[in-house]
C-alpha positions in Angstrom: 12.7 38.9 33.5 9.5 37.6 35.2 9.4 37.9 39.0 10.1 34.8 41.0 6.7 35.0 42.7 4.8 35.0 39.4 7.1 32.3 38.0 6.5 30.1 41.1 2.7 30.6 40.8 2.7 29.5 37.2 4.9 26.4 37.4 2.1 23.8 37.7 0.1 24.9 34.7 3.2 25.5 32.6 4.7 22.0 33.2 1.3 20.3 32.8 0.7 22.3 29.6 4.1 21.2 28.2 3.5 17.6 29.1 0.1 17.7 27.5 1.9 18.3 24.2 4.0 15.2 24.7 6.3 13.3 27.0 9.5 15.1 27.9 12.5 15.1 30.3 13.8 17.8 32.6 16.3 19.6 30.3 13.8 19.8 27.4 11.1 21.2 29.7 13.5 23.9 30.9 14.5 24.6 27.3 10.9 24.8 26.1 10.0 27.2 28.9 12.8 29.5 27.9 11.8 29.3 24.3 8.1 29.9 24.9 8.9 32.9 27.1 11.3 34.5 24.7 14.1 34.1 27.3 12.1 35.9 30.0 11.7 32.8 32.2 14.8 30.8 33.0 14.2 27.8 35.2 17.0 25.8 36.9 17.1 22.2 37.7 16.7 23.1 41.4 13.5 24.8 40.6 12.0 22.3 38.1 12.6 18.9 39.8 10.9 19.6 43.1 7.8 20.6 41.2 8.0 17.5 39.0 8.4 15.3 42.1 5.4 17.0 43.7 3.2 16.6 40.6 4.2 12.9 40.4 3.4 12.4 44.1 0.0 14.0 43.5 -0.6 11.7 40.5 -0.8 14.5 37.9 2.2 13.0 36.1 4.1 9.8 35.9 7.7 9.0 34.9 9.8 6.3 33.5 13.5 5.9 32.7 14.3 5.5 29.0 17.6 4.4 27.5 18.3 5.9 24.1 21.3 4.3 22.3 24.6 4.7 24.0 23.6 7.8 26.0 22.7 7.7 29.7 19.1 7.0 30.7 16.7 9.9 30.9 13.7 10.2 33.1 10.7 11.0 30.9 7.5 12.6 32.4 4.0 12.1 31.1 0.8 13.8 32.1 -1.9 11.4 33.5 -5.7 11.6 33.0 -5.8 13.1 36.5 -3.2 15.7 35.5 -5.3 16.6 32.4 -8.2 17.4 34.8 -5.9 19.5 37.0 -4.6 21.3 34.0 -8.1 22.1 32.8 -8.9 23.5 36.3 -5.7 25.5 36.3 -6.4 26.9 32.8 -9.9 28.0 33.9 -8.5 29.8 37.0 -5.7 31.5 35.0 -8.2 32.7 32.4 -10.4 34.2 35.2 -7.4 36.0 36.7 -6.3 37.2 33.3 -9.9 38.5 32.7 -9.8 40.6 35.9 -6.4 42.0 35.0 -7.5 42.9 31.5 -10.5 44.7 32.9 -8.3 46.7 35.3 -5.5 47.5 32.8 -7.7 48.1 29.8 -11.1 49.3 30.9 -12.1 50.5 27.4 -11.7 47.1 25.9 -13.6 45.5 28.7 -16.7 47.7 28.1 -16.9 46.8 24.4 
C-alpha cells in the first residue's frame, strides 16, 4: 500500500491525468486509480469527492449530470483548458521530484 501522505500529494495530478484521457464519474475514477496502481492505491468516496469539488471550484474541471437510460443520473467530470495547464505544471514538478529521487537512489545511473 502507498502511504496516505504520498497518496494525498498525488491526488490532483492523478485526477487531472485521468480526466485528460476522457470524461468520467466518481466510481470509474476510483476504479481506474486502483487498476493503474495494481491495487496499491485504494481511494474512497470520502477521499475523492472533496478533491473533485476543490478542482471544480478552482476551475480545473467542470461537471454535468448525465442520465443514461433507466439508471440514476451520474455526475461526469471533464478537464478544462485551465485544468490542462495545471496538469502540465503538475507533471513538470513531479518529473523534477522524480529526477532528484532517481539521483539519490540510483547514483550510478544518474552519472551516465
